[in-house]
Each structure stands twice: as C-alpha cells, then as structure tokens.
C-alpha positions as CSV (number, residue, x, y, z in Angstrom):
1,M,-99.6,44.7,-65.8
2,T,-100.4,48.4,-65.0
3,A,-96.7,49.4,-64.3
4,H,-95.3,51.6,-67.1
5,S,-92.5,53.8,-65.6
6,I,-89.7,53.8,-63.0
7,D,-90.9,55.3,-59.6
8,H,-87.6,55.3,-58.0
9,V,-84.3,53.4,-57.7
10,E,-83.2,52.5,-54.1
11,F,-79.6,52.0,-53.3
12,Y,-78.4,50.3,-50.1
13,V,-75.3,52.1,-49.0
14,G,-72.8,52.0,-46.2
15,D,-73.1,55.6,-45.1
16,V,-76.3,57.5,-46.3
17,N,-74.9,60.9,-45.5
18,Q,-71.7,60.4,-47.4
19,A,-73.6,58.9,-50.4
20,S,-76.1,61.8,-50.4
21,H,-73.3,64.3,-50.3
22,Y,-71.9,62.7,-53.4
23,Y,-74.9,62.5,-55.4
24,C,-76.1,66.0,-54.5
25,G,-72.6,67.5,-54.9
26,T,-71.9,65.9,-58.3
27,Y,-75.3,65.1,-60.0
28,G,-77.2,68.0,-58.6
29,F,-79.8,65.9,-56.7
30,R,-81.6,67.5,-53.8
31,V,-82.8,65.8,-50.5
32,V,-86.6,66.0,-50.5
33,A,-87.7,63.5,-47.9
34,E,-86.2,61.3,-45.0
35,A,-87.1,58.4,-42.8
36,G,-85.6,56.8,-39.8
37,P,-86.6,55.5,-36.4
38,L,-88.4,58.6,-35.4
39,T,-90.8,58.1,-38.5
40,G,-91.3,54.4,-37.9
41,F,-88.4,53.2,-40.1
42,A,-86.8,50.9,-37.7
43,G,-83.2,50.0,-37.9
44,A,-82.2,52.2,-40.9
45,R,-82.0,55.7,-42.2
46,S,-83.3,56.6,-45.6
47,L,-83.1,59.8,-47.8
48,V,-85.1,60.5,-51.0
49,L,-83.2,62.5,-53.6
50,A,-84.8,64.3,-56.6
51,H,-83.5,65.7,-59.8
52,G,-85.7,66.4,-62.7
53,G,-87.9,63.3,-63.1
54,V,-85.4,61.0,-61.3
55,R,-86.0,59.8,-57.7
56,L,-83.2,58.0,-55.8
57,V,-83.5,56.5,-52.4
58,L,-80.4,56.0,-50.3
59,T,-80.8,53.6,-47.3
60,S,-78.2,52.6,-44.8
61,A,-78.5,50.4,-41.7
62,L,-78.2,51.5,-38.1
63,H,-77.3,48.1,-36.9
64,A,-75.5,45.2,-38.2
65,D,-78.4,42.7,-38.5
66,H,-80.5,44.9,-40.7
67,R,-80.9,43.7,-44.3
68,A,-79.2,46.8,-45.7
69,A,-76.1,46.0,-43.6
70,R,-76.1,42.5,-44.9
71,F,-76.5,43.7,-48.5
72,V,-73.6,46.2,-48.3
73,H,-71.3,43.6,-46.6
74,R,-71.9,41.2,-49.4
75,H,-72.3,43.4,-52.5
76,G,-70.9,46.9,-51.5
77,D,-73.1,49.9,-52.2
78,G,-75.5,49.0,-55.0
79,V,-79.0,48.9,-56.2
80,R,-81.5,47.0,-54.1
81,D,-84.9,48.0,-55.5
82,V,-85.9,49.2,-59.0
83,A,-89.5,50.4,-58.1
84,L,-92.2,50.5,-60.7
85,R,-94.9,53.1,-60.9
86,S,-98.3,51.2,-61.0
87,T,-101.9,52.1,-61.2
88,D,-103.0,49.0,-59.4
89,A,-100.1,47.7,-57.1
90,V,-102.1,44.9,-55.5
91,A,-103.2,43.4,-58.9
92,D,-99.7,43.7,-60.4
93,F,-98.3,42.0,-57.3
94,E,-100.8,39.2,-57.4
95,Q,-100.2,38.7,-61.1
96,A,-96.4,38.5,-60.5
97,L,-96.9,35.9,-57.8
98,A,-99.1,33.9,-60.1
99,A,-96.4,34.0,-62.8
100,G,-93.8,32.5,-60.3
101,A,-92.3,35.6,-58.5
102,E,-91.4,35.2,-54.9
103,P,-93.0,37.7,-52.6
104,V,-90.7,40.0,-50.5
105,S,-93.4,42.1,-48.8
106,G,-97.2,42.1,-49.3
107,P,-99.2,45.2,-50.1
108,E,-98.8,48.0,-47.6
109,T,-100.9,51.2,-47.6
110,F,-99.5,54.5,-46.5
111,E,-101.9,57.4,-46.0
112,E,-101.5,61.0,-44.8
113,D,-103.1,64.4,-45.7
114,G,-105.3,62.9,-48.3
115,V,-102.4,61.1,-50.0
116,R,-102.5,57.4,-50.5
117,V,-99.6,55.1,-51.6
118,V,-99.7,51.3,-52.0
119,R,-96.5,49.3,-52.3
120,A,-95.9,45.6,-52.8
121,T,-92.5,43.9,-53.5
122,V,-91.3,40.8,-55.3
123,A,-87.8,39.3,-55.7
124,A,-85.9,39.3,-58.9
125,T,-82.3,37.9,-58.4
126,N,-79.5,38.0,-55.9
127,D,-81.1,40.5,-53.5
128,L,-82.4,42.7,-56.3
129,V,-86.2,43.4,-55.9
130,H,-89.0,45.2,-57.6
131,S,-91.7,47.1,-55.8
132,F,-95.0,48.0,-57.4
133,V,-95.8,51.5,-56.2
134,Q,-99.3,53.0,-56.7
135,R,-99.6,56.7,-56.0
136,D,-103.0,58.4,-55.5
137,G,-103.0,62.2,-55.1
138,D,-99.3,62.9,-55.3
139,D,-98.0,62.2,-58.8
140,E,-94.6,63.9,-58.2
141,A,-93.8,61.6,-55.3
142,T,-91.8,64.5,-53.7
143,T,-93.8,65.9,-50.9
144,H,-95.2,62.5,-49.8
145,F,-92.9,59.8,-50.7
146,L,-94.5,57.2,-48.4
147,P,-97.0,59.2,-46.3
148,G,-96.5,58.7,-42.6
149,R,-93.2,56.9,-43.1
150,Y,-91.1,59.6,-44.8
151,R,-91.3,63.2,-43.9
152,P,-90.6,66.0,-46.4
153,V,-87.2,67.9,-46.1
154,A,-86.6,71.4,-47.3
155,E,-82.9,71.2,-48.2
156,G,-81.8,74.0,-50.6
157,A,-83.5,75.5,-53.6
158,E,-84.2,73.8,-56.9
159,A,-81.8,74.5,-59.7
160,S,-82.5,77.7,-61.5
161,G,-81.7,76.2,-64.9
162,P,-83.2,73.2,-66.7
163,A,-82.7,69.8,-65.0
164,L,-79.6,67.9,-66.2
165,L,-81.5,64.6,-65.7
166,R,-84.9,63.9,-67.2
167,S,-85.7,60.3,-66.3
168,V,-84.3,56.8,-65.8
169,D,-83.9,55.7,-69.4
170,H,-82.9,52.2,-68.7
171,L,-81.0,49.9,-66.3
172,A,-78.6,47.3,-67.3
173,L,-78.4,44.0,-65.4
174,C,-75.1,42.1,-65.4
175,L,-76.0,38.2,-65.2
176,R,-74.0,35.1,-64.8
177,A,-73.2,33.1,-67.9
178,G,-76.0,30.8,-68.8
179,S,-78.8,32.7,-67.0
180,L,-79.8,35.2,-69.6
181,E,-82.7,33.3,-71.1
182,T,-84.0,32.5,-67.6
183,M,-84.1,36.1,-66.5
184,V,-85.6,37.3,-69.8
185,D,-88.4,34.7,-69.3
186,F,-88.8,35.8,-65.7
187,Y,-89.3,39.5,-66.6
188,Q,-91.7,38.6,-69.4
189,R,-93.8,36.4,-67.1
190,A,-93.6,38.2,-63.8
191,L,-93.5,41.9,-64.9
192,G,-95.3,41.6,-68.3
193,L,-92.3,43.1,-70.2
194,K,-91.5,42.1,-73.8
195,H,-88.3,40.9,-75.4
196,T,-87.6,43.6,-77.9
197,Y,-83.9,43.5,-78.9
198,D,-80.9,41.1,-78.6
199,E,-77.3,41.2,-79.8
200,Y,-74.0,39.2,-79.5
201,I,-71.0,41.4,-79.0
202,V,-67.3,40.5,-79.5
203,V,-64.6,42.9,-78.2
204,G,-61.1,41.7,-78.5
205,G,-60.9,38.3,-76.7
206,Q,-64.2,38.9,-74.8
207,A,-67.7,38.3,-75.9
208,M,-71.2,38.9,-74.4
209,A,-74.8,38.2,-75.2
210,S,-77.3,41.0,-74.6
211,K,-81.1,41.0,-74.6
212,V,-83.6,44.0,-73.8
213,V,-87.0,43.7,-72.2
214,Q,-89.4,46.7,-72.1
215,D,-93.0,47.6,-71.4
216,E,-95.1,48.7,-74.4
217,T,-94.5,52.4,-73.6
218,R,-90.7,52.0,-73.2
219,G,-91.1,53.6,-69.8
220,I,-89.6,50.5,-68.2
221,T,-86.4,49.2,-70.0
222,F,-83.9,46.5,-68.7
223,T,-80.9,45.6,-70.8
224,M,-79.4,42.3,-69.8
225,V,-76.0,41.1,-70.5
226,E,-74.0,37.9,-69.7
227,P,-70.4,37.0,-70.5
228,D,-69.7,34.2,-72.9
229,P,-67.6,31.7,-70.8
230,V,-65.8,30.4,-73.9
231,A,-64.3,33.9,-74.3
232,G,-61.8,35.6,-72.1
233,R,-62.6,37.4,-68.8
234,G,-63.6,41.0,-68.9
235,Q,-65.4,43.7,-66.9
236,L,-68.6,41.6,-66.7
237,N,-66.7,39.0,-64.8
238,D,-65.2,41.8,-62.6
239,F,-68.7,43.0,-61.8
240,L,-69.9,39.6,-60.9
241,D,-66.9,39.0,-58.7
242,G,-67.0,42.5,-57.1
243,F,-70.8,42.4,-56.5
244,D,-70.8,38.7,-55.6
245,G,-73.2,37.7,-58.3
246,P,-75.8,39.4,-60.7
247,G,-77.1,42.9,-60.2
248,V,-77.6,46.4,-61.7
249,Q,-74.4,47.2,-63.5
250,H,-75.4,50.7,-64.6
251,V,-78.2,53.2,-64.4
252,A,-78.9,55.3,-67.6
253,Y,-80.3,58.8,-67.1
254,G,-82.1,60.3,-70.0
255,T,-81.2,64.0,-70.6
256,D,-82.4,66.7,-73.0
257,D,-79.0,68.4,-73.5
258,I,-76.2,66.0,-73.1
259,V,-73.5,68.5,-73.8
260,H,-74.6,70.8,-71.1
261,A,-75.2,67.8,-68.6
262,A,-71.8,66.2,-69.4
263,R,-69.9,69.6,-68.9
264,E,-71.7,70.3,-65.6
265,L,-71.1,66.8,-64.3
266,R,-67.4,66.8,-65.3
267,L,-66.9,70.2,-63.6
268,S,-68.6,68.8,-60.4
269,G,-66.2,65.8,-60.3
270,V,-67.9,63.1,-62.2
271,E,-65.3,61.2,-64.3
272,L,-66.5,60.5,-67.8
273,L,-64.9,57.6,-69.7
274,S,-62.7,58.6,-72.6
275,T,-62.9,57.2,-76.1
276,P,-60.2,56.8,-78.7
277,A,-59.7,59.8,-81.1
278,G,-60.1,57.4,-84.1
279,Y,-63.7,56.9,-83.1
280,Y,-64.6,60.4,-84.0
281,A,-63.0,60.3,-87.3
282,S,-65.3,57.4,-88.2
283,L,-68.5,59.1,-87.4
284,A,-68.9,60.7,-90.8
285,E,-68.2,57.3,-92.5
286,R,-71.0,55.8,-90.4
287,G,-73.4,58.6,-91.6
288,I,-73.9,60.0,-88.1
289,E,-74.5,63.7,-87.8
290,V,-76.1,64.7,-84.4
291,G,-75.6,68.5,-84.7
292,I,-72.8,68.6,-82.2
293,D,-69.3,69.7,-83.2
294,P,-67.1,66.6,-83.3
295,A,-64.4,68.4,-81.2
296,V,-67.0,68.8,-78.5
297,L,-68.1,65.2,-78.8
298,Q,-64.4,64.1,-78.4
299,D,-63.6,66.6,-75.6
300,L,-66.4,65.2,-73.5
301,G,-66.1,61.6,-74.6
302,L,-69.7,61.5,-76.1
303,L,-70.5,58.6,-78.4
304,A,-73.1,58.9,-81.2
305,D,-75.0,56.2,-82.9
306,R,-78.1,55.7,-85.2
307,D,-80.8,53.1,-85.6
308,E,-83.7,52.9,-88.0
309,W,-85.8,55.4,-86.0
310,G,-83.1,58.1,-85.4
311,Q,-79.9,58.9,-83.6
312,L,-78.7,59.1,-80.0
313,V,-75.8,60.5,-78.0
314,Q,-74.4,58.9,-74.9
315,V,-71.6,58.9,-72.4
316,F,-70.6,56.6,-69.6
317,T,-69.0,57.4,-66.2
318,R,-66.4,55.7,-64.2
319,S,-67.6,53.9,-61.3
320,P,-67.3,55.9,-58.0
321,Y,-67.2,52.7,-55.9
322,A,-64.2,51.0,-54.5
323,R,-65.4,47.7,-55.8
324,R,-65.7,49.2,-59.4
325,T,-69.2,47.8,-59.8
326,V,-72.1,50.2,-60.5
327,F,-71.6,53.1,-63.0
328,F,-73.8,55.5,-64.7
329,E,-74.8,56.7,-68.3
330,L,-76.2,59.9,-69.8
331,I,-78.2,59.4,-73.0
332,Q,-79.9,61.9,-75.2
333,R,-82.3,60.2,-77.7
334,L,-82.9,62.0,-81.1
335,D,-85.7,59.6,-81.9
336,A,-83.5,56.5,-81.6
337,R,-85.0,53.6,-79.7
338,T,-82.0,51.3,-79.2
339,F,-79.0,51.5,-77.1
340,G,-76.1,52.5,-79.2
341,S,-75.1,48.9,-80.3
342,G,-72.5,50.6,-82.6
343,N,-70.9,52.3,-79.6
344,I,-70.8,49.2,-77.5
345,K,-67.5,48.1,-78.8
346,A,-66.1,51.6,-78.0
347,L,-67.6,51.5,-74.6
348,Y,-66.1,48.2,-73.6
349,E,-62.7,49.2,-75.0
350,A,-62.8,52.3,-72.8
351,V,-63.9,50.3,-69.7
352,E,-61.0,47.8,-70.5
353,R,-58.6,50.7,-70.5
354,E,-59.9,51.8,-67.2
355,R,-59.6,48.2,-65.9
356,A,-56.0,48.0,-67.0
357,R,-55.2,51.4,-65.4
358,T,-56.6,50.2,-62.1
359,D,-54.7,47.0,-62.3
360,E,-51.5,49.0,-62.8
361,A,-52.1,51.3,-59.8
362,D,-50.0,50.6,-56.7
363,D,-53.2,50.8,-54.6
364,P,-56.6,50.6,-56.4
365,R,-58.1,52.9,-53.8
366,D,-56.0,55.7,-55.3
367,A,-58.0,55.7,-58.4
368,V,-61.1,56.8,-56.7
369,P,-62.1,60.1,-58.1
370,A,-62.3,63.2,-55.9
371,G,-65.7,63.5,-54.2
372,A,-66.6,59.9,-54.4
373,P,-67.9,58.1,-51.3
374,A,-64.5,56.7,-50.2
375,K,-66.3,54.1,-48.0
376,A,-68.7,52.9,-50.6
377,G,-68.4,49.1,-51.2
378,V,-66.2,48.6,-48.1
C-alpha cells in the first residue's frame, strides 16, 4: 500500500455551523474550504477546518434522506471517514478490494488550476469508511481540498504563535466484544497495516483487550479496544450503546508543547479529565521525569509514561457530545512509540468518575461544557 499518513478526518454532524463554531472557538481551527449545492455537493454542506497539520471535514445534511442525516440519526455526531494520504489511490483501492474490502465509491478525479486529486473509498465497519486520497500539486490540501468540488474560504488569520496541534497521532476504535481479532485481520489485509502492540487491561470490575495496527512509518495508527464480556460493564459499553455499535472512540492529536496546548484549550472551554493526586506522587517511583513540574502536570491533568524508546505526556478531554461518545486526546511524544499503557488505568478511572458524575446529574444535558455543540448527537 502507498498510504502512510492521515489526510483528514471527516465528521458527520447535525449542524455544520454549530460544530465549526465549537472546533474553531475551542481548538483553534480555521475554516479553509467549503462545499455545498453551489459547488456540486448535492444534499449536504461541508466545511474543511485546518490547524497545524490536522485537517477536519465537517459535513451535515440538507435533507433527511442524505446519508449524513441517517448517520447522525443513528450514531449522533461522529467520525465517518478516516481518509488516508496515498501516492496511488487507484492501486490502493484495488488492492483493498482484492483483500476483501467492500467498495463505497470508486476512484474519482478532481482537477482545477493544475491541481489533481484522486479519491476512492472502502467500508470498514458500522458506517466507518476509509478514503484513499492522492494529491498531485497541492501537498498542504488547504487551497484545493477537492478541486472543483470545494472552494477556498478566507476566514480569519492564521494563529501568530506555534500551532497547538501538529498531527493526528492515532485514532482509537471501540469494538464489540469478540470482534477485535477480525478487525485487526481486516486492517492488515485491506490497508496493509501491521499488528504492533497488544495488551489486556483490568480496571476495577472492568476489563478490555487492546491491539494496535500501524503502517511502517507510524504515520497511520489505529488502537482497537473491545470490552471483555465476562467483566462488568463500563465506558466501552456506554460508547457502543450511545453510538449504536463500533466506531471511532477518540482522536489523538500530536503536539510539540502539551503544557501550552492544554492551558490554551482549557482557557477556551475544553474540559480536560482530572486525575487522582496520588497518581503524581507515584511518577518518581516509576522512574518518570519528563521535564515538567509535577504541580503543572497535576494542575492540567497531564499523564506521563515511558516505554523502551522514551517517554510521553498525554491528556484526555471530556466528550463534548450529548451521547458521551467521541472524545479527544493530546499527546506529546518524547521518543516514546507506545500509547501510555501505564496511564490507561488512570484514564479509565478518570472516565469512570465522569460516568458516575453524569449518572448522578438530574439531567445529563446539564453536564455539557460551555461552548460545546448542544445539538450534537441529538
């Protein structure tokens, strides 16, 4: 396969303007392109958002029988397409089909002003798809997202300081119990990824199995998790119930300065999950020293871990959606290649506290943080 990075992540949303306002107002994205009926995008409106090396596409339906409307009705706002940057989209598409993937849309070519983009899409699971995107002549994918289909938008100036988000580090897929091996096999056969890491995690009365698939450059990484049905119910089950099946549970953004990014995001209204104070007292015992004052780590809820290659710092956000499905992660890698397995227990304990707090609320909608898309997931 010739795909070795994430081109963009597309969300289907109930209200594209409201969703765009949230991501631009909290995460610092800018609207750089748009599509709709006037550009040949029938039945829906779509906005392309950019921040650093991250591209998000937000799409909402203009009528009830559009696939985006059906998606939102079933799943709430969520990830529809994790698109992969390819140097030969047609060959990758054909190889995926030969390996058993189901086609969603065959190769299409978009050309304008000397820029050419080829796109083809295959199905993954439960309305999640993967597009192969080949870009010739516009590596940044900002001015011409899909030439002739999207038109550029000049909306505000770029941030004067360094970007908070550098890239999509990885995406986590929440799967039904018993389907993990099948999905790992699919991603190896159809997308040419390799199984690089696995773990079984027990947190209280809950347990889950986790496996990671990546391309050889680690530019494409999916972590996959499934609940152990023998153990108690937890947030994985909540996601599967709220999303009506498997899907992208969280998107992890790589950053070069997680302290600055976490502070800025918290100031703008992103709610970061908290972590017990005892966690920070144990960092020294674990031999972890990431060059950040432990008081700063604790204040921002940052988690630190190490593997055989190096260390990392990460933090997770509270889901902004009414269904409590998709959430986000910030991660700064200090040469570490894994995903903070030493922190997973702390993460799931934090999510369980959030779950308990929501259950205790008189009205779960009261717990949606200020600035979040109130209609998301409805």
